[in-house]
C-alpha positions, 0 to 999 in steps of 0.5 A, spaced: 252 700 558 251 692 560 257 687 558 255 680 555 259 675 558 260 668 553 262 662 556 265 657 551 263 650 551 267 645 547 263 640 543 262 633 546 264 627 541 261 622 545 254 625 545 249 621 540 245 625 535 238 625 535 235 620 530 230 622 525 223 619 526 218 620 520 212 624 521 206 622 518 204 629 516 210 630 512 209 623 508 202 625 507 204 632 504 210 629 500 205 624 497 200 629 495 205 633 491 206 627 487 199 626 486 198 633 484 204 633 479 201 626 476 194 629 475 196 635 472 201 631 467 195 626 465 190 632 464 194 636 460 201 637 460 202 643 456 197 647 459 199 645 466 207 646 465 207 652 469 204 649 475 208 642 474 214 646 474 212 650 480 210 644 484 216 640 482 221 646 484 217 646 491 218 638 492 225 639 490 227 644 495 222 643 501 224 636 502 231 633 505 236 631 500 236 624 504 229 622 503 227 617 499 221 618 494 215 615 496 212 610 491 204 612 489 200 606 487 
């Protein structure tokens, strides 16, 4: 039987955290979901309610809480 050795490492408080950089694909995906929700709302909000709820739930859970909404023009 093999033994597993672990070497504890204390965190280094002087180490800088990586800054987030925006990914254009991420922003395009966010914009596309917003456009889809707007299209479904304008077409027929009552008939498309389940699709709007599905996209809205995906939008709220898949994106980071610190992100700001993208304005669609």
